[in-house]
VONU-655318 format. One record per residue (C-alpha): residue number from 1; residue in three letters; x, y, z. Coordinates in steps of 0.5 Angstrom, whole numbers, plus 500, padded with zeros to 3 digits. Last residue first. Example, Ala and Ser with C-alpha at 12.3 -4.5 7.8 and 13.67 -1.06 7.14 Angstrom:
<nodes>
NODE  resi  resn   c1   c2   c3
NODE     2   SER  527  498  514
NODE     1   ALA  525  491  516
</nodes>
This chain:
<nodes>
NODE  resi  resn   c1   c2   c3
NODE   416   UNK  325  924  400
NODE   415   UNK  319  920  402
NODE   414   UNK  322  913  400
NODE   413   UNK  329  915  404
NODE   412   UNK  325  917  410
NODE   411   UNK  322  911  411
NODE   410   UNK  327  906  409
NODE   409   UNK  331  909  415
NODE   408   UNK  325  908  420
NODE   407   UNK  325  901  418
NODE   406   UNK  333  901  419
NODE   405   UNK  332  905  426
NODE   404   UNK  326  900  428
NODE   403   UNK  330  893  426
NODE   402   UNK  336  895  429
NODE   401   UNK  337  898  435
NODE   400   UNK  330  898  439
NODE   399   UNK  328  892  435
NODE   398   UNK  335  888  437
NODE   397   UNK  334  891  444
NODE   396   UNK  328  889  445
NODE   395   UNK  330  881  444
NODE   394   UNK  336  882  448
NODE   393   UNK  331  884  453
NODE   392   UNK  326  879  453
NODE   391   UNK  329  874  458
NODE   390   UNK  329  879  464
NODE   389   UNK  322  883  461
NODE   388   UNK  319  877  462
NODE   387   UNK  319  877  470
NODE   386   UNK  314  883  470
NODE   385   UNK  309  877  468
NODE   384   UNK  305  878  474
NODE   383   UNK  305  885  474
NODE   382   UNK  302  886  468
NODE   381   UNK  307  887  462
NODE   380   UNK  307  894  458
NODE   379   UNK  312  891  451
NODE   378   UNK  314  898  447
NODE   377   UNK  313  902  453
NODE   376   UNK  317  898  459
NODE   375   UNK  322  896  454
NODE   374   UNK  323  904  453
NODE   373   UNK  326  904  460
NODE   372   UNK  332  900  457
NODE   371   UNK  336  894  459
NODE   370   UNK  341  891  455
NODE   369   UNK  347  894  456
NODE   368   UNK  346  893  464
NODE   367   UNK  343  886  464
NODE   366   UNK  349  884  460
NODE   365   UNK  354  887  465
NODE   364   UNK  349  884  471
NODE   363   UNK  350  877  468
NODE   362   UNK  357  878  467
NODE   361   UNK  358  879  474
NODE   360   UNK  363  886  476
NODE   359   UNK  369  885  478
NODE   358   UNK  373  885  471
NODE   357   UNK  369  893  470
NODE   356   UNK  373  896  464
NODE   355   UNK  375  890  461
NODE   354   UNK  368  887  461
NODE   353   UNK  366  894  458
NODE   352   UNK  371  894  453
NODE   351   UNK  370  887  450
NODE   350   UNK  362  888  451
NODE   349   UNK  363  894  447
NODE   348   UNK  367  891  441
NODE   347   UNK  362  886  441
NODE   346   UNK  357  891  440
NODE   345   UNK  361  894  435
NODE   344   UNK  362  888  431
NODE   343   UNK  355  887  431
NODE   342   UNK  352  894  430
NODE   341   UNK  355  894  423
NODE   340   UNK  352  887  421
NODE   339   UNK  345  889  423
NODE   338   UNK  344  896  421
NODE   337   UNK  348  903  421
NODE   336   UNK  348  904  428
NODE   335   UNK  353  910  431
NODE   334   UNK  359  912  434
NODE   333   UNK  360  919  433
NODE   332   UNK  363  922  426
NODE   331   UNK  371  924  424
NODE   330   UNK  374  918  428
NODE   329   UNK  380  920  432
NODE   328   UNK  376  920  438
NODE   327   UNK  373  913  437
NODE   326   UNK  380  910  435
NODE   325   UNK  383  913  442
NODE   324   UNK  378  910  446
NODE   323   UNK  378  903  443
NODE   322   UNK  386  904  444
NODE   321   UNK  386  906  451
NODE   320   UNK  382  900  454
NODE   319   UNK  384  895  449
NODE   318   UNK  391  896  452
NODE   317   UNK  389  892  458
NODE   316   UNK  392  895  465
NODE   315   UNK  396  890  469
NODE   314   UNK  402  894  469
NODE   313   UNK  398  901  470
NODE   312   UNK  398  899  477
NODE   311   UNK  406  901  478
NODE   310   UNK  405  900  486
NODE   309   UNK  405  907  488
NODE   308   UNK  403  913  483
NODE   307   UNK  407  918  480
NODE   306   UNK  403  922  475
NODE   305   UNK  403  921  468
NODE   304   UNK  406  927  465
NODE   303   UNK  401  931  460
NODE   302   UNK  403  930  453
NODE   301   UNK  396  932  451
NODE   300   UNK  394  926  446
NODE   299   UNK  398  921  450
NODE   298   UNK  399  923  457
NODE   297   UNK  391  925  457
NODE   296   UNK  389  918  455
NODE   295   UNK  394  915  459
NODE   294   UNK  391  918  465
NODE   293   UNK  384  916  463
NODE   292   UNK  386  909  462
NODE   291   UNK  389  909  469
NODE   290   UNK  382  912  472
NODE   289   UNK  377  908  468
NODE   288   UNK  383  902  470
NODE   287   UNK  382  903  478
NODE   286   UNK  374  903  478
NODE   285   UNK  373  898  482
NODE   284   UNK  369  902  487
NODE   283   UNK  374  903  493
NODE   282   UNK  379  902  489
NODE   281   UNK  378  909  485
NODE   280   UNK  378  912  492
NODE   279   UNK  385  910  493
NODE   278   UNK  387  912  486
NODE   277   UNK  384  918  487
NODE   276   UNK  388  919  494
NODE   275   UNK  394  917  490
NODE   274   UNK  392  922  485
NODE   273   UNK  393  928  489
NODE   272   UNK  389  933  485
NODE   271   UNK  392  941  485
NODE   270   UNK  397  940  479
NODE   269   UNK  394  945  474
NODE   268   UNK  395  941  469
NODE   267   UNK  391  935  471
NODE   266   UNK  384  939  473
NODE   265   UNK  385  942  466
NODE   264   UNK  387  936  462
NODE   263   UNK  381  933  466
NODE   262   UNK  376  937  463
NODE   261   UNK  379  937  456
NODE   260   UNK  378  929  456
NODE   259   UNK  371  930  457
NODE   258   UNK  371  936  451
NODE   257   UNK  374  930  447
NODE   256   UNK  368  926  445
NODE   255   UNK  367  919  445
NODE   254   UNK  371  918  451
NODE   253   UNK  369  909  451
NODE   252   UNK  362  913  455
NODE   251   UNK  364  909  461
NODE   250   UNK  370  911  460
NODE   249   UNK  368  919  461
NODE   248   UNK  363  918  466
NODE   247   UNK  368  914  471
NODE   246   UNK  374  919  469
NODE   245   UNK  369  925  471
NODE   244   UNK  367  921  477
NODE   243   UNK  374  920  479
NODE   242   UNK  376  928  478
NODE   241   UNK  370  929  482
NODE   240   UNK  371  925  488
NODE   239   UNK  378  927  489
NODE   238   UNK  376  934  489
NODE   237   UNK  370  933  494
NODE   236   UNK  363  935  491
NODE   235   UNK  359  941  492
NODE   234   UNK  353  940  496
NODE   233   UNK  348  946  493
NODE   232   UNK  345  952  497
NODE   231   UNK  342  958  492
NODE   230   UNK  346  965  493
NODE   229   UNK  347  965  485
NODE   228   UNK  351  958  487
NODE   227   UNK  352  957  493
NODE   226   UNK  357  952  497
NODE   225   UNK  356  946  503
NODE   224   UNK  362  941  502
NODE   223   UNK  362  934  500
NODE   222   UNK  365  928  503
NODE   221   UNK  359  925  507
NODE   220   UNK  355  926  500
NODE   219   UNK  361  922  496
NODE   218   UNK  360  917  502
NODE   217   UNK  353  917  501
NODE   216   UNK  355  914  493
NODE   215   UNK  359  909  496
NODE   214   UNK  352  906  500
NODE   213   UNK  348  907  493
NODE   212   UNK  353  903  489
NODE   211   UNK  357  907  483
NODE   210   UNK  358  904  476
NODE   209   UNK  352  907  473
NODE   208   UNK  353  913  477
NODE   207   UNK  348  913  483
NODE   206   UNK  341  918  484
NODE   205   UNK  342  922  478
NODE   204   UNK  337  928  476
NODE   203   UNK  337  929  469
NODE   202   UNK  334  936  466
NODE   201   UNK  333  937  459
NODE   200   UNK  333  944  456
NODE   199   UNK  326  945  452
NODE   198   UNK  327  953  453
NODE   197   UNK  320  953  455
NODE   196   UNK  317  947  458
NODE   195   UNK  323  945  461
NODE   194   UNK  324  938  460
NODE   193   UNK  325  933  465
NODE   192   UNK  329  926  466
NODE   191   UNK  330  921  471
NODE   190   UNK  337  918  472
NODE   189   UNK  341  912  474
NODE   188   UNK  337  906  472
NODE   187   UNK  338  899  473
NODE   186   UNK  336  898  481
NODE   185   UNK  332  904  482
NODE   184   UNK  328  904  475
NODE   183   UNK  327  896  477
NODE   182   UNK  324  899  484
NODE   181   UNK  320  904  480
NODE   180   UNK  317  898  475
NODE   179   UNK  314  894  482
NODE   178   UNK  312  899  485
NODE   177   UNK  308  901  479
NODE   176   UNK  311  907  475
NODE   175   UNK  308  912  471
NODE   174   UNK  312  911  464
NODE   173   UNK  317  916  462
NODE   172   UNK  321  915  456
NODE   171   UNK  318  921  453
NODE   170   UNK  321  926  458
NODE   169   UNK  317  928  464
NODE   168   UNK  315  935  464
NODE   167   UNK  318  941  468
NODE   166   UNK  312  945  470
NODE   165   UNK  314  947  477
NODE   164   UNK  309  943  480
NODE   163   UNK  313  937  476
NODE   162   UNK  319  939  479
NODE   161   UNK  318  939  486
NODE   160   UNK  315  932  485
NODE   159   UNK  320  929  482
NODE   158   UNK  325  932  487
NODE   157   UNK  320  929  493
NODE   156   UNK  321  922  489
NODE   155   UNK  328  922  489
NODE   154   UNK  329  925  496
NODE   153   UNK  330  918  499
NODE   152   UNK  334  915  493
NODE   151   UNK  339  922  494
NODE   150   UNK  340  927  489
NODE   149   UNK  344  928  484
NODE   148   UNK  344  934  479
NODE   147   UNK  345  934  471
NODE   146   UNK  343  940  467
NODE   145   UNK  344  939  459
NODE   144   UNK  347  942  453
NODE   143   UNK  353  944  456
NODE   142   UNK  359  947  452
NODE   141   UNK  364  949  457
NODE   140   UNK  367  956  457
NODE   139   UNK  361  960  458
NODE   138   UNK  361  959  466
NODE   137   UNK  368  962  466
NODE   136   UNK  372  962  473
NODE   135   UNK  375  957  468
NODE   134   UNK  375  950  472
NODE   133   UNK  371  952  478
NODE   132   UNK  366  956  473
NODE   131   UNK  366  950  467
NODE   130   UNK  364  945  473
NODE   129   UNK  359  950  476
NODE   128   UNK  356  951  469
NODE   127   UNK  355  943  467
NODE   126   UNK  359  938  471
NODE   125   UNK  354  935  476
NODE   124   UNK  350  939  481
NODE   123   UNK  349  936  488
NODE   122   UNK  343  937  491
NODE   121   UNK  340  936  498
NODE   120   UNK  332  937  499
NODE   119   UNK  329  942  504
NODE   118   UNK  323  943  500
NODE   117   UNK  325  950  499
NODE   116   UNK  332  949  497
NODE   115   UNK  330  944  491
NODE   114   UNK  325  949  488
NODE   113   UNK  332  955  489
NODE   112   UNK  337  949  487
NODE   111   UNK  332  948  480
NODE   110   UNK  331  956  479
NODE   109   UNK  339  957  480
NODE   108   UNK  340  951  474
NODE   107   UNK  335  954  470
NODE   106   UNK  339  961  470
NODE   105   UNK  346  958  469
NODE   104   UNK  342  953  463
NODE   103   UNK  340  960  460
NODE   102   UNK  347  963  461
NODE   101   UNK  351  957  458
NODE   100   UNK  346  956  452
NODE    99   UNK  349  964  451
NODE    98   UNK  355  962  451
NODE    97   UNK  355  957  447
NODE    96   UNK  352  961  442
NODE    95   UNK  357  966  443
NODE    94   UNK  362  960  441
NODE    93   UNK  358  958  435
NODE    92   UNK  358  964  432
NODE    91   UNK  365  966  433
NODE    90   UNK  367  960  430
NODE    89   UNK  364  960  424
NODE    88   UNK  366  968  423
NODE    87   UNK  373  967  425
NODE    86   UNK  373  961  420
NODE    85   UNK  370  965  414
NODE    84   UNK  376  971  416
NODE    83   UNK  381  965  415
NODE    82   UNK  386  964  421
NODE    81   UNK  392  966  422
NODE    80   UNK  395  966  428
NODE    79   UNK  399  973  430
NODE    78   UNK  397  973  438
NODE    77   UNK  395  966  441
NODE    76   UNK  390  968  446
NODE    75   UNK  384  968  441
NODE    74   UNK  385  961  438
NODE    73   UNK  384  958  445
NODE    72   UNK  378  961  447
NODE    71   UNK  376  959  440
NODE    70   UNK  377  952  441
NODE    69   UNK  374  953  449
NODE    68   UNK  367  957  446
NODE    67   UNK  366  951  441
NODE    66   UNK  368  944  444
NODE    65   UNK  362  940  443
NODE    64   UNK  367  934  440
NODE    63   UNK  363  934  434
NODE    62   UNK  362  941  433
NODE    61   UNK  369  942  434
NODE    60   UNK  370  936  429
NODE    59   UNK  366  940  423
NODE    58   UNK  370  946  425
NODE    57   UNK  376  943  424
NODE    56   UNK  374  939  417
NODE    55   UNK  373  947  415
NODE    54   UNK  379  949  417
NODE    53   UNK  383  944  413
NODE    52   UNK  390  945  416
NODE    51   UNK  396  946  412
NODE    50   UNK  401  944  417
NODE    49   UNK  402  951  420
NODE    48   UNK  395  951  424
NODE    47   UNK  397  944  426
NODE    46   UNK  404  947  429
NODE    45   UNK  402  953  432
NODE    44   UNK  396  950  436
NODE    43   UNK  402  945  439
NODE    42   UNK  406  950  441
NODE    41   UNK  400  954  444
NODE    40   UNK  398  948  448
NODE    39   UNK  406  947  451
NODE    38   UNK  407  955  452
NODE    37   UNK  400  955  456
NODE    36   UNK  402  949  461
NODE    35   UNK  404  953  467
NODE    34   UNK  399  958  466
NODE    33   UNK  393  954  465
NODE    32   UNK  391  951  459
NODE    31   UNK  384  952  456
NODE    30   UNK  381  945  454
NODE    29   UNK  379  942  447
NODE    28   UNK  384  947  443
NODE    27   UNK  390  942  442
NODE    26   UNK  385  936  441
NODE    25   UNK  382  939  435
NODE    24   UNK  388  942  433
NODE    23   UNK  391  935  432
NODE    22   UNK  384  933  428
NODE    21   UNK  385  938  423
NODE    20   UNK  392  937  422
NODE    19   UNK  390  930  419
NODE    18   UNK  392  925  424
NODE    17   UNK  398  919  421
NODE    16   UNK  401  919  428
NODE    15   UNK  397  923  433
NODE    14   UNK  398  917  438
NODE    13   UNK  405  916  436
NODE    12   UNK  408  923  437
NODE    11   UNK  405  924  444
NODE    10   UNK  409  917  445
NODE     9   UNK  405  910  447
NODE     8   UNK  406  906  453
NODE     7   UNK  411  911  456
NODE     6   UNK  409  911  464
NODE     5   UNK  412  914  469
NODE     4   UNK  413  922  468
NODE     3   UNK  414  926  474
NODE     2   UNK  409  929  477
NODE     1   UNK  410  937  476
</nodes>
């Protein structure tokens, strides 16, 4: 195992004051490999023995999307005392998670078949394949949607394939003019579809929020051919997949423990070259996302910080760890509840994003924060006035996130 080189906050300090339900949720948000199973079992036993509120724990399992993982982690500990009502609720959630995983696995094979017939290379992201790769079990990871990457050049053909197979565009879809299409390619990351029968969502990605298109091409070059239910796909290189998971979680401020659980499993298995991941992160200016992720693993899962050349964590802002810790420890997901509640969250998010992406121009960061494809529906503008979307986006953001939601809540209150 790599040596522990960073101790910004000990595992006891990072969980100090947490209710036993929170400690158990973190302990069961992954399934430890054999070399870390005893550590996980000890953490679970300690939390269960500490006057645990099982109803609160189940709410946290729902909040962090870990139903099958949590139940599997609890089941493999002998003589663990779990109230029958909690057993029933956890089993029910685990079964539902597994059924959803089976449906998603079949739909993924269907989409890969469509793309293979059209000679469109596809790279699944997370979902059933990640669950299979990490645990040899497609049903352990909760996966509501399907995410598949394709190249920009294949995006239009992928869209046509899905439309011809009956997949429906999401509610924000607006038939694009050439100028709107170019704006979407520049600002967006995915096209969203819904399956007509199962209502499962599918997102087709052509880049990450933090990835340039030319560097995304490098990911395709390093990928390797593989099969899912006999249909071909491109599997991400382990270094690229690890960095992708770090970037995805960091960009969402690690609001769900299930994403950290994925990295905990990868790290505990000891199969990733973290120095290689750091080098790849440097090419994308994602060093801080990687280092913050590793620090969270050390603090919440007691996993050792890997030995990295040059002690790069010394310049990492503490806020990039403290803010995710604050959100992870919240009993509710981040939400919007009015102007005064929204403004502090927005300021914290702006600060977080600036620290996470220090090399990104401020103008681009602001554009990504305020951009939404819904703008094109809320305020359709002719091509001659397309430029006006840029200065109007902050006002449209306020309308979407504050005024319209506040109005909706008032209407719901009047109709109750």
